[in-house]
N, CA, C and O atoms as a Tinker XYZ file with bonds, in Angstrom:
   464  protein
     1  N     13.972000 -196.268000 -106.998000    73     2
     2  CA    12.702000 -195.569000 -106.951000    64     1     3
     3  C     11.713000 -196.192000 -107.924000    63     2     4     5
     4  O     12.095000 -196.735000 -108.961000    81     3
     5  N     10.447000 -196.104000 -107.574000    73     3     6
     6  CA     9.398000 -196.621000 -108.430000    64     5     7
     7  C      9.125000 -195.702000 -109.597000    63     6     8     9
     8  O      9.691000 -194.612000 -109.691000    81     7
     9  N      8.265000 -196.141000 -110.477000    73     7    10
    10  CA     7.971000 -195.375000 -111.680000    64     9    11
    11  C      6.845000 -194.375000 -111.497000    63    10    12    13
    12  O      6.727000 -193.442000 -112.291000    81    11
    13  N      6.016000 -194.539000 -110.478000    73    11    14
    14  CA     4.881000 -193.641000 -110.278000    64    13    15
    15  C      5.304000 -192.290000 -109.728000    63    14    16    17
    16  O      6.457000 -192.100000 -109.343000    81    15
    17  N      4.364000 -191.352000 -109.694000    73    15    18
    18  CA     4.661000 -189.990000 -109.251000    64    17    19
    19  C      5.209000 -189.886000 -107.827000    63    18    20    21
    20  O      5.960000 -188.958000 -107.528000    81    19
    21  N      4.856000 -190.801000 -106.963000    73    19    22
    22  CA     5.359000 -190.726000 -105.594000    64    21    23
    23  C      6.616000 -191.564000 -105.399000    63    22    24    25
    24  O      7.077000 -191.768000 -104.276000    81    23
    25  N      7.155000 -192.039000 -106.501000    73    23    26
    26  CA     8.494000 -192.567000 -106.563000    64    25    27
    27  C      8.851000 -193.795000 -105.767000    63    26    28    29
    28  O     10.034000 -194.044000 -105.536000    81    27
    29  N      7.871000 -194.578000 -105.333000    73    27    30
    30  CA     8.193000 -195.764000 -104.578000    64    29    31
    31  C      8.720000 -195.479000 -103.182000    63    30    32    33
    32  O      9.241000 -196.382000 -102.527000    81    31
    33  N      8.597000 -194.259000 -102.720000    73    31    34
    34  CA     9.052000 -193.882000 -101.383000    64    33    35
    35  C      8.056000 -194.364000 -100.340000    63    34    36    37
    36  O      6.905000 -194.662000 -100.660000    81    35
    37  N      8.505000 -194.438000  -99.090000    73    35    38
    38  CA     7.667000 -194.933000  -98.000000    64    37    39
    39  C      7.060000 -193.765000  -97.224000    63    38    40    41
    40  O      7.764000 -192.852000  -96.793000    81    39
    41  N      5.740000 -193.816000  -97.057000    73    39    42
    42  CA     4.976000 -192.748000  -96.408000    64    41    43
    43  C      4.187000 -193.322000  -95.230000    63    42    44    45
    44  O      3.748000 -194.471000  -95.255000    81    43
    45  N      4.022000 -192.502000  -94.210000    73    43    46
    46  CA     3.183000 -192.848000  -93.073000    64    45    47
    47  C      2.318000 -191.624000  -92.775000    63    46    48    49
    48  O      2.769000 -190.491000  -92.941000    81    47
    49  N      1.098000 -191.844000  -92.344000    73    47    50
    50  CA     0.170000 -190.756000  -92.052000    64    49    51
    51  C     -0.199000 -190.765000  -90.581000    63    50    52    53
    52  O     -0.324000 -191.825000  -89.968000    81    51
    53  N     -0.375000 -189.573000  -90.016000    73    51    54
    54  CA    -0.738000 -189.474000  -88.608000    64    53    55
    55  C     -1.672000 -188.294000  -88.402000    63    54    56    57
    56  O     -1.447000 -187.213000  -88.945000    81    55
    57  N     -2.717000 -188.502000  -87.619000    73    55    58
    58  CA    -3.608000 -187.411000  -87.258000    64    57    59
    59  C     -4.839000 -187.297000  -88.137000    63    58    60    61
    60  O     -5.085000 -188.117000  -89.021000    81    59
    61  N     -5.594000 -186.260000  -87.865000    73    59    62
    62  CA    -6.810000 -185.945000  -88.601000    64    61    63
    63  C     -6.479000 -184.816000  -89.567000    63    62    64    65
    64  O     -5.931000 -183.786000  -89.174000    81    63
    65  N     -6.813000 -185.021000  -90.813000    73    63    66
    66  CA    -6.476000 -184.050000  -91.845000    64    65    67
    67  C     -7.628000 -183.083000  -92.073000    63    66    68    69
    68  O     -8.796000 -183.426000  -91.889000    81    67
    69  N     -7.281000 -181.890000  -92.470000    73    67    70
    70  CA    -8.259000 -180.819000  -92.612000    64    69    71
    71  C     -9.080000 -180.934000  -93.893000    63    70    72    73
    72  O    -10.290000 -180.707000  -93.874000    81    71
    73  N     -8.439000 -181.281000  -94.997000    73    71    74
    74  CA    -9.105000 -181.227000  -96.296000    64    73    75
    75  C     -9.300000 -182.560000  -96.984000    63    74    76    77
    76  O     -9.760000 -182.610000  -98.125000    81    75
    77  N     -8.957000 -183.640000  -96.306000    73    75    78
    78  CA    -9.092000 -184.971000  -96.907000    64    77    79
    79  C     -9.171000 -186.002000  -95.777000    63    78    80    81
    80  O     -8.610000 -185.795000  -94.701000    81    79
    81  N     -9.858000 -187.090000  -96.025000    73    79    82
    82  CA    -9.888000 -188.148000  -95.013000    64    81    83
    83  C     -8.570000 -188.920000  -95.073000    63    82    84    85
    84  O     -7.913000 -188.958000  -96.114000    81    83
    85  N     -8.196000 -189.519000  -93.975000    73    83    86
    86  CA    -6.956000 -190.304000  -93.958000    64    85    87
    87  C     -7.061000 -191.472000  -94.930000    63    86    88    89
    88  O     -6.092000 -191.795000  -95.617000    81    87
    89  N     -8.226000 -192.106000  -94.994000    73    87    90
    90  CA    -8.417000 -193.240000  -95.896000    64    89    91
    91  C     -8.172000 -192.839000  -97.341000    63    90    92    93
    92  O     -7.521000 -193.574000  -98.084000    81    91
    93  N     -8.682000 -191.685000  -97.750000    73    91    94
    94  CA    -8.482000 -191.215000  -99.129000    64    93    95
    95  C     -7.022000 -190.850000  -99.375000    63    94    96    97
    96  O     -6.490000 -191.117000 -100.452000    81    95
    97  N     -6.376000 -190.247000  -98.394000    73    95    98
    98  CA    -4.965000 -189.900000  -98.531000    64    97    99
    99  C     -4.119000 -191.162000  -98.679000    63    98   100   101
   100  O     -3.232000 -191.221000  -99.531000    81    99
   101  N     -4.388000 -192.164000  -97.856000    73    99   102
   102  CA    -3.640000 -193.412000  -97.939000    64   101   103
   103  C     -3.874000 -194.107000  -99.273000    63   102   104   105
   104  O     -2.938000 -194.647000  -99.864000    81   103
   105  N     -5.110000 -194.097000  -99.750000    73   103   106
   106  CA    -5.427000 -194.679000 -101.059000    64   105   107
   107  C     -4.662000 -193.949000 -102.162000    63   106   108   109
   108  O     -4.108000 -194.579000 -103.063000    81   107
   109  N     -4.634000 -192.628000 -102.085000    73   107   110
   110  CA    -3.924000 -191.810000 -103.068000    64   109   111
   111  C     -2.437000 -192.170000 -103.100000    63   110   112   113
   112  O     -1.850000 -192.312000 -104.173000    81   111
   113  N     -1.846000 -192.312000 -101.942000    73   111   114
   114  CA    -0.421000 -192.664000 -101.864000    64   113   115
   115  C     -0.174000 -194.018000 -102.519000    63   114   116   117
   116  O      0.734000 -194.157000 -103.339000    81   115
   117  N     -0.976000 -195.013000 -102.161000    73   115   118
   118  CA    -0.784000 -196.370000 -102.696000    64   117   119
   119  C     -0.990000 -196.437000 -104.198000    63   118   120   121
   120  O     -0.253000 -197.138000 -104.892000    81   119
   121  N     -1.984000 -195.715000 -104.713000    73   119   122
   122  CA    -2.282000 -195.795000 -106.150000    64   121   123
   123  C     -1.325000 -194.976000 -107.002000    63   122   124   125
   124  O     -1.411000 -195.003000 -108.229000    81   123
   125  N     -0.416000 -194.247000 -106.364000    73   123   126
   126  CA     0.568000 -193.463000 -107.114000    64   125   127
   127  C      1.993000 -193.909000 -106.791000    63   126   128   129
   128  O      2.930000 -193.110000 -106.793000    81   127
   129  N      2.128000 -195.199000 -106.516000    73   127   130
   130  CA     3.405000 -195.888000 -106.350000    64   129   131
   131  C      4.130000 -195.564000 -105.052000    63   130   132   133
   132  O      5.330000 -195.812000 -104.930000    81   131
   133  N      3.408000 -195.010000 -104.081000    73   131   134
   134  CA     4.014000 -194.817000 -102.766000    64   133   135
   135  C      3.809000 -196.056000 -101.919000    63   134   136   137
   136  O      2.804000 -196.751000 -102.061000    81   135
   137  N      4.748000 -196.332000 -101.048000    73   135   138
   138  CA     4.609000 -197.460000 -100.120000    64   137   139
   139  C      4.037000 -196.898000  -98.830000    63   138   140   141
   140  O      4.638000 -196.020000  -98.211000    81   139
   141  N      2.874000 -197.403000  -98.424000    73   139   142
   142  CA     2.214000 -196.924000  -97.218000    64   141   143
   143  C      2.657000 -197.770000  -96.034000    63   142   144   145
   144  O      2.585000 -198.999000  -96.077000    81   143
   145  N      3.114000 -197.110000  -94.983000    73   143   146
   146  CA     3.577000 -197.796000  -93.785000    64   145   147
   147  C      2.651000 -197.455000  -92.630000    63   146   148   149
   148  O      2.163000 -196.330000  -92.531000    81   147
   149  N      2.409000 -198.420000  -91.763000    73   147   150
   150  CA     1.511000 -198.193000  -90.632000    64   149   151
   151  C      2.223000 -197.555000  -89.444000    63   150   152   153
   152  O      1.579000 -197.002000  -88.552000    81   151
   153  N      3.546000 -197.632000  -89.434000    73   151   154
   154  CA     4.322000 -197.007000  -88.368000    64   153   155
   155  C      5.599000 -196.423000  -88.956000    63   154   156   157
   156  O      5.999000 -196.777000  -90.065000    81   155
   157  N      6.229000 -195.535000  -88.215000    73   155   158
   158  CA     7.460000 -194.894000  -88.666000    64   157   159
   159  C      8.658000 -195.736000  -88.240000    63   158   160   161
   160  O      8.759000 -196.177000  -87.096000    81   159
   161  N      9.557000 -195.944000  -89.190000    73   159   162
   162  CA    10.808000 -196.647000  -88.904000    64   161   163
   163  C     11.915000 -195.960000  -89.700000    63   162   164   165
   164  O     11.680000 -194.952000  -90.368000    81   163
   165  N     13.097000 -196.504000  -89.621000    73   163   166
   166  CA    14.218000 -195.931000  -90.369000    64   165   167
   167  C     14.008000 -196.057000  -91.884000    63   166   168   169
   168  O     14.685000 -195.387000  -92.663000    81   167
   169  N     13.071000 -196.913000  -92.297000    73   167   170
   170  CA    12.771000 -197.078000  -93.733000    64   169   171
   171  C     11.702000 -196.112000  -94.231000    63   170   172   173
   172  O     11.415000 -196.076000  -95.427000    81   171
   173  N     11.109000 -195.332000  -93.334000    73   171   174
   174  CA    10.064000 -194.379000  -93.712000    64   173   175
   175  C     10.717000 -193.110000  -94.240000    63   174   176   177
   176  O     11.577000 -192.527000  -93.579000    81   175
   177  N     10.306000 -192.680000  -95.439000    73   175   178
   178  CA    10.851000 -191.455000  -96.014000    64   177   179
   179  C     10.117000 -190.208000  -95.531000    63   178   180   181
   180  O     10.740000 -189.180000  -95.266000    81   179
   181  N      8.787000 -190.302000  -95.417000    73   179   182
   182  CA     7.981000 -189.133000  -95.061000    64   181   183
   183  C      6.860000 -189.497000  -94.098000    63   182   184   185
   184  O      6.186000 -190.513000  -94.267000    81   183
   185  N      6.668000 -188.654000  -93.084000    73   183   186
   186  CA     5.493000 -188.710000  -92.231000    64   185   187
   187  C      4.634000 -187.510000  -92.588000    63   186   188   189
   188  O      5.095000 -186.369000  -92.529000    81   187
   189  N      3.383000 -187.767000  -92.959000    73   187   190
   190  CA     2.441000 -186.697000  -93.295000    64   189   191
   191  C      1.514000 -186.534000  -92.104000    63   190   192   193
   192  O      0.836000 -187.481000  -91.705000    81   191
   193  N      1.482000 -185.335000  -91.534000    73   191   194
   194  CA     0.717000 -185.111000  -90.312000    64   193   195
   195  C     -0.462000 -184.172000  -90.533000    63   194   196   197
   196  O     -0.395000 -183.218000  -91.308000    81   195
   197  N     -1.543000 -184.479000  -89.825000    73   195   198
   198  CA    -2.713000 -183.611000  -89.807000    64   197   199
   199  C     -2.567000 -182.565000  -88.719000    63   198   200   201
   200  O     -1.504000 -182.419000  -88.116000    81   199
   201  N     -3.646000 -181.843000  -88.477000    73   199   202
   202  CA    -3.638000 -180.772000  -87.470000    64   201   203
   203  C     -3.616000 -181.327000  -86.047000    63   202   204   205
   204  O     -2.896000 -180.817000  -85.188000    81   203
   205  N     -4.403000 -182.367000  -85.800000    73   203   206
   206  CA    -4.537000 -182.954000  -84.464000    64   205   207
   207  C     -4.565000 -184.467000  -84.569000    63   206   208   209
   208  O     -4.791000 -185.022000  -85.644000    81   207
   209  N     -4.332000 -185.130000  -83.442000    73   207   210
   210  CA    -4.522000 -186.576000  -83.358000    64   209   211
   211  C     -6.014000 -186.863000  -83.185000    63   210   212   213
   212  O     -6.801000 -185.947000  -82.947000    81   211
   213  N     -6.394000 -188.118000  -83.303000    73   211   214
   214  CA    -7.803000 -188.510000  -83.158000    64   213   215
   215  C     -8.400000 -188.095000  -81.812000    63   214   216   217
   216  O     -9.602000 -187.850000  -81.717000    81   215
   217  N     -7.565000 -188.016000  -80.775000    73   215   218
   218  CA    -8.058000 -187.645000  -79.441000    64   217   219
   219  C     -7.882000 -186.147000  -79.143000    63   218   220   221
   220  O     -7.939000 -185.727000  -77.987000    81   219
   221  N     -7.670000 -185.358000  -80.186000    73   219   222
   222  CA    -7.543000 -183.892000  -80.128000    64   221   223
   223  C     -6.244000 -183.382000  -79.512000    63   222   224   225
   224  O     -6.120000 -182.184000  -79.255000    81   223
   225  N     -5.278000 -184.258000  -79.271000    73   223   226
   226  CA    -3.961000 -183.785000  -78.841000    64   225   227
   227  C     -3.199000 -183.272000  -80.062000    63   226   228   229
   228  O     -3.506000 -183.669000  -81.186000    81   227
   229  N     -2.221000 -182.404000  -79.864000    73   227   230
   230  CA    -1.384000 -181.968000  -80.991000    64   229   231
   231  C     -0.628000 -183.159000  -81.585000    63   230   232   233
   232  O     -0.257000 -184.076000  -80.853000    81   231
   233  N     -0.398000 -183.157000  -82.893000    73   231   234
   234  CA     0.310000 -184.271000  -83.534000    64   233   235
   235  C      1.721000 -184.427000  -82.982000    63   234   236   237
   236  O      2.290000 -185.517000  -83.035000    81   235
   237  N      2.287000 -183.353000  -82.456000    73   235   238
   238  CA     3.640000 -183.417000  -81.908000    64   237   239
   239  C      3.720000 -184.297000  -80.665000    63   238   240   241
   240  O      4.818000 -184.661000  -80.241000    81   239
   241  N      2.582000 -184.645000  -80.074000    73   239   242
   242  CA     2.557000 -185.533000  -78.908000    64   241   243
   243  C      2.397000 -186.999000  -79.286000    63   242   244   245
   244  O      2.458000 -187.874000  -78.422000    81   243
   245  N      2.193000 -187.272000  -80.562000    73   243   246
   246  CA     1.951000 -188.642000  -81.013000    64   245   247
   247  C      3.216000 -189.470000  -81.149000    63   246   248   249
   248  O      4.314000 -188.941000  -81.326000    81   247
   249  N      3.037000 -190.773000  -81.062000    73   247   250
   250  CA     4.144000 -191.713000  -81.182000    64   249   251
   251  C      4.808000 -191.683000  -82.547000    63   250   252   253
   252  O      6.031000 -191.786000  -82.635000    81   251
   253  N      4.028000 -191.543000  -83.614000    73   251   254
   254  CA     4.606000 -191.509000  -84.961000    64   253   255
   255  C      5.478000 -190.272000  -85.142000    63   254   256   257
   256  O      6.554000 -190.342000  -85.736000    81   255
   257  N      5.011000 -189.149000  -84.631000    73   255   258
   258  CA     5.776000 -187.904000  -84.726000    64   257   259
   259  C      7.103000 -188.045000  -83.989000    63   258   260   261
   260  O      8.156000 -187.685000  -84.513000    81   259
   261  N      7.041000 -188.570000  -82.772000    73   259   262
   262  CA     8.255000 -188.742000  -81.970000    64   261   263
   263  C      9.215000 -189.736000  -82.622000    63   262   264   265
   264  O     10.430000 -189.544000  -82.590000    81   263
   265  N      8.667000 -190.794000  -83.211000    73   263   266
   266  CA     9.504000 -191.778000  -83.910000    64   265   267
   267  C     10.173000 -191.147000  -85.131000    63   266   268   269
   268  O     11.337000 -191.426000  -85.420000    81   267
   269  N      9.432000 -190.294000  -85.848000    73   267   270
   270  CA    10.000000 -189.620000  -87.023000    64   269   271
   271  C     11.177000 -188.736000  -86.616000    63   270   272   273
   272  O     12.188000 -188.684000  -87.318000    81   271
   273  N     11.050000 -188.048000  -85.496000    73   271   274
   274  CA    12.163000 -187.222000  -85.011000    64   273   275
   275  C     13.373000 -188.086000  -84.680000    63   274   276   277
   276  O     14.502000 -187.739000  -85.027000    81   275
   277  N     13.138000 -189.209000  -84.008000    73   275   278
   278  CA    14.233000 -190.130000  -83.644000    64   277   279
   279  C     14.920000 -190.705000  -84.882000    63   278   280   281
   280  O     16.144000 -190.834000  -84.919000    81   279
   281  N     14.124000 -191.047000  -85.891000    73   279   282
   282  CA    14.656000 -191.714000  -87.088000    64   281   283
   283  C     15.186000 -190.736000  -88.140000    63   282   284   285
   284  O     15.830000 -191.149000  -89.105000    81   283
   285  N     14.918000 -189.458000  -87.957000    73   283   286
   286  CA    15.324000 -188.480000  -88.962000    64   285   287
   287  C     14.425000 -188.475000  -90.185000    63   286   288   289
   288  O     14.839000 -188.053000  -91.265000    81   287
   289  N     13.194000 -188.946000  -90.016000    73   287   290
   290  CA    12.217000 -188.984000  -91.110000    64   289   291
   291  C     11.692000 -187.584000  -91.366000    63   290   292   293
   292  O     11.386000 -186.858000  -90.420000    81   291
   293  N     11.582000 -187.193000  -92.625000    73   291   294
   294  CA    11.043000 -185.888000  -92.999000    64   293   295
   295  C      9.563000 -185.841000  -92.617000    63   294   296   297
   296  O      8.808000 -186.761000  -92.931000    81   295
   297  N      9.154000 -184.767000  -91.940000    73   295   298
   298  CA     7.766000 -184.578000  -91.518000    64   297   299
   299  C      7.152000 -183.476000  -92.375000    63   298   300   301
   300  O      7.701000 -182.379000  -92.484000    81   299
   301  N      5.999000 -183.784000  -92.984000    73   299   302
   302  CA     5.292000 -182.822000  -93.825000    64   301   303
   303  C      3.874000 -182.615000  -93.311000    63   302   304   305
   304  O      3.221000 -183.556000  -92.859000    81   303
   305  N      3.410000 -181.383000  -93.384000    73   303   306
   306  CA     2.005000 -181.111000  -93.112000    64   305   307
   307  C      1.205000 -181.494000  -94.361000    63   306   308   309
   308  O      1.770000 -181.773000  -95.419000    81   307
   309  N     -0.091000 -181.499000  -94.213000    73   307   310
   310  CA    -0.983000 -181.780000  -95.347000    64   309   311
   311  C     -0.701000 -180.817000  -96.499000    63   310   312   313
   312  O     -0.641000 -181.226000  -97.658000    81   311
   313  N     -0.531000 -179.555000  -96.177000    73   311   314
   314  CA    -0.267000 -178.532000  -97.201000    64   313   315
   315  C      1.091000 -178.748000  -97.865000    63   314   316   317
   316  O      1.221000 -178.615000  -99.082000    81   315
   317  N      2.092000 -179.077000  -97.068000    73   315   318
   318  CA     3.418000 -179.347000  -97.630000    64   317   319
   319  C      3.377000 -180.559000  -98.546000    63   318   320   321
   320  O      4.065000 -180.584000  -99.566000    81   319
   321  N      2.578000 -181.568000  -98.199000    73   319   322
   322  CA     2.439000 -182.740000  -99.058000    64   321   323
   323  C      1.787000 -182.349000 -100.379000    63   322   324   325
   324  O      2.165000 -182.867000 -101.429000    81   323
   325  N      0.819000 -181.449000 -100.342000    73   323   326
   326  CA     0.184000 -180.982000 -101.577000    64   325   327
   327  C      1.221000 -180.311000 -102.485000    63   326   328   329
   328  O      1.240000 -180.571000 -103.688000    81   327
   329  N      2.073000 -179.462000 -101.931000    73   327   330
   330  CA     3.125000 -178.831000 -102.729000    64   329   331
   331  C      4.130000 -179.863000 -103.234000    63   330   332   333
   332  O      4.603000 -179.767000 -104.366000    81   331
   333  N      4.454000 -180.839000 -102.408000    73   331   334
   334  CA     5.332000 -181.939000 -102.790000    64   333   335
   335  C      4.750000 -182.663000 -104.009000    63   334   336   337
   336  O      5.473000 -182.977000 -104.955000    81   335
   337  N      3.433000 -182.925000 -103.978000    73   335   338
   338  CA     2.773000 -183.599000 -105.100000    64   337   339
   339  C      2.774000 -182.740000 -106.355000    63   338   340   341
   340  O      2.891000 -183.266000 -107.462000    81   339
   341  N      2.648000 -181.451000 -106.201000    73   339   342
   342  CA     2.714000 -180.569000 -107.379000    64   341   343
   343  C      4.032000 -180.764000 -108.114000    63   342   344   345
   344  O      4.067000 -180.803000 -109.344000    81   343
   345  N      5.113000 -180.885000 -107.357000    73   343   346
   346  CA     6.417000 -181.126000 -107.963000    64   345   347
   347  C      6.501000 -182.521000 -108.560000    63   346   348   349
   348  O      6.942000 -182.686000 -109.698000    81   347
   349  N      6.079000 -183.531000 -107.797000    73   347   350
   350  CA     6.190000 -184.915000 -108.250000    64   349   351
   351  C      5.342000 -185.189000 -109.494000    63   350   352   353
   352  O      5.751000 -185.946000 -110.375000    81   351
   353  N      4.157000 -184.567000 -109.561000    73   351   354
   354  CA     3.281000 -184.751000 -110.710000    64   353   355
   355  C      3.606000 -183.769000 -111.828000    63   354   356   357
   356  O      3.031000 -183.840000 -112.914000    81   355
   357  N      4.531000 -182.854000 -111.554000    73   355   358
   358  CA     4.890000 -181.799000 -112.506000    64   357   359
   359  C      3.652000 -181.049000 -112.965000    63   358   360   361
   360  O      3.461000 -180.791000 -114.153000    81   359
   361  N      2.810000 -180.703000 -111.985000    73   359   362
   362  CA     1.558000 -180.010000 -112.278000    64   361   363
   363  C      1.329000 -178.937000 -111.213000    63   362   364   365
   364  O      0.968000 -179.258000 -110.081000    81   363
   365  N      1.538000 -177.662000 -111.567000    73   363   366
   366  CA     1.374000 -176.587000 -110.586000    64   365   367
   367  C     -0.067000 -176.388000 -110.125000    63   366   368   369
   368  O     -0.308000 -175.675000 -109.151000    81   367
   369  N     -1.024000 -177.005000 -110.810000    73   367   370
   370  CA    -2.438000 -176.869000 -110.457000    64   369   371
   371  C     -2.957000 -178.025000 -109.609000    63   370   372   373
   372  O     -4.146000 -178.076000 -109.295000    81   371
   373  N     -2.086000 -178.944000 -109.240000    73   371   374
   374  CA    -2.499000 -180.100000 -108.446000    64   373   375
   375  C     -3.140000 -179.644000 -107.136000    63   374   376   377
   376  O     -2.597000 -178.792000 -106.433000    81   375
   377  N     -4.300000 -180.222000 -106.817000    73   375   378
   378  CA    -5.004000 -179.926000 -105.566000    64   377   379
   379  C     -5.369000 -181.250000 -104.911000    63   378   380   381
   380  O     -5.842000 -182.174000 -105.573000    81   379
   381  N     -5.147000 -181.331000 -103.622000    73   379   382
   382  CA    -5.492000 -182.503000 -102.841000    64   381   383
   383  C     -6.447000 -182.040000 -101.765000    63   382   384   385
   384  O     -6.049000 -181.283000 -100.880000    81   383
   385  N     -7.714000 -182.477000 -101.815000    73   383   386
   386  CA    -8.621000 -182.026000 -100.773000    64   385   387
   387  C    -10.073000 -182.185000 -101.105000    63   386   388   389
   388  O    -10.443000 -182.884000 -102.048000    81   387
   389  N    -10.885000 -181.536000 -100.327000    73   387   390
   390  CA   -12.332000 -181.625000 -100.480000    64   389   391
   391  C    -12.839000 -180.606000 -101.487000    63   390   392   393
   392  O    -12.257000 -179.535000 -101.659000    81   391
   393  N    -13.934000 -180.959000 -102.148000    73   391   394
   394  CA   -14.548000 -180.024000 -103.089000    64   393   395
   395  C    -15.011000 -178.772000 -102.365000    63   394   396   397
   396  O    -14.892000 -177.662000 -102.884000    81   395
   397  N    -15.536000 -178.957000 -101.172000    73   395   398
   398  CA   -15.948000 -177.833000 -100.346000    64   397   399
   399  C    -15.098000 -177.871000  -99.094000    63   398   400   401
   400  O    -15.222000 -178.800000  -98.296000    81   399
   401  N    -14.248000 -176.894000  -98.904000    73   399   402
   402  CA   -13.289000 -176.911000  -97.809000    64   401   403
   403  C    -13.951000 -177.062000  -96.445000    63   402   404   405
   404  O    -13.369000 -177.684000  -95.556000    81   403
   405  N    -15.138000 -176.519000  -96.253000    73   403   406
   406  CA   -15.783000 -176.551000  -94.951000    64   405   407
   407  C    -16.532000 -177.861000  -94.693000    63   406   408   409
   408  O    -17.002000 -178.090000  -93.578000    81   407
   409  N    -16.646000 -178.714000  -95.697000    73   407   410
   410  CA   -17.390000 -179.962000  -95.563000    64   409   411
   411  C    -16.495000 -181.015000  -94.920000    63   410   412   413
   412  O    -15.594000 -181.542000  -95.573000    81   411
   413  N    -16.729000 -181.326000  -93.662000    73   411   414
   414  CA   -15.893000 -182.300000  -92.953000    64   413   415
   415  C    -16.628000 -183.605000  -92.678000    63   414   416   417
   416  O    -16.140000 -184.440000  -91.917000    81   415
   417  N    -17.790000 -183.788000  -93.284000    73   415   418
   418  CA   -18.546000 -185.012000  -93.060000    64   417   419
   419  C    -17.907000 -186.168000  -93.809000    63   418   420   421
   420  O    -17.165000 -185.962000  -94.770000    81   419
   421  N    -18.193000 -187.370000  -93.372000    73   419   422
   422  CA   -17.675000 -188.557000  -94.054000    64   421   423
   423  C    -18.237000 -188.675000  -95.471000    63   422   424   425
   424  O    -17.629000 -189.323000  -96.323000    81   423
   425  N    -19.383000 -188.062000  -95.731000    73   423   426
   426  CA   -19.987000 -188.145000  -97.058000    64   425   427
   427  C    -19.362000 -187.154000  -98.038000    63   426   428   429
   428  O    -19.675000 -187.178000  -99.228000    81   427
   429  N    -18.482000 -186.283000  -97.545000    73   427   430
   430  CA   -17.859000 -185.287000  -98.419000    64   429   431
   431  C    -17.049000 -185.991000  -99.505000    63   430   432   433
   432  O    -16.416000 -187.016000  -99.258000    81   431
   433  N    -17.080000 -185.438000 -100.679000    73   431   434
   434  CA   -16.353000 -186.035000 -101.802000    64   433   435
   435  C    -14.929000 -185.504000 -101.839000    63   434   436   437
   436  O    -14.711000 -184.304000 -102.003000    81   435
   437  N    -13.966000 -186.394000 -101.686000    73   435   438
   438  CA   -12.570000 -186.010000 -101.830000    64   437   439
   439  C    -12.215000 -186.075000 -103.298000    63   438   440   441
   440  O    -12.830000 -186.815000 -104.065000    81   439
   441  N    -11.228000 -185.304000 -103.681000    73   439   442
   442  CA   -10.838000 -185.325000 -105.087000    64   441   443
   443  C     -9.355000 -185.022000 -105.202000    63   442   444   445
   444  O     -8.734000 -184.465000 -104.296000    81   443
   445  N     -8.819000 -185.402000 -106.329000    73   443   446
   446  CA    -7.420000 -185.150000 -106.638000    64   445   447
   447  C     -7.415000 -184.519000 -108.014000    63   446   448   449
   448  O     -7.607000 -185.210000 -109.014000    81   447
   449  N     -7.203000 -183.248000 -108.077000    73   447   450
   450  CA    -7.213000 -182.538000 -109.340000    64   449   451
   451  C     -5.790000 -182.538000 -109.895000    63   450   452   453
   452  O     -4.863000 -182.068000 -109.237000    81   451
   453  N     -5.625000 -183.053000 -111.078000    73   451   454
   454  CA    -4.309000 -183.066000 -111.684000    64   453   455
   455  C     -3.506000 -184.292000 -111.333000    63   454   456   457
   456  O     -2.316000 -184.351000 -111.640000    81   455
   457  N     -4.117000 -185.270000 -110.701000    73   455   458
   458  CA    -3.424000 -186.501000 -110.321000    64   457   459
   459  C     -3.197000 -187.395000 -111.526000    63   458   460   461
   460  O     -3.418000 -187.002000 -112.671000    81   459
   461  N     -2.758000 -188.588000 -111.241000    73   459   462
   462  CA    -2.438000 -189.555000 -112.303000    64   461   463
   463  C     -3.641000 -189.888000 -113.146000    63   462   464
   464  O     -3.539000 -190.684000 -114.080000    81   463
């Protein structure tokens, strides 16, 4: 395992997230010692899923989700990942998301409270 809070584990992201952009989530994973993967394989530890896919289908219909089931990869929702980070950062106040929950524009400021 790596030395950072996300332990050098391999993560993959799928779908549209409610409180953070995928780009910011992926950046957060990489900057905290997580290995970001573009697809799910037997080497992927966690798949983090949003509410829907880019084309508005449920994430359960996506290829990454189906691959995670086949490979036995742990699947986490955005909220479950936030709780996971609270444990990994040893900070019960850790928040992953937008400053204003209802702000879904690309200009919205994402933030990580209690991060590294």
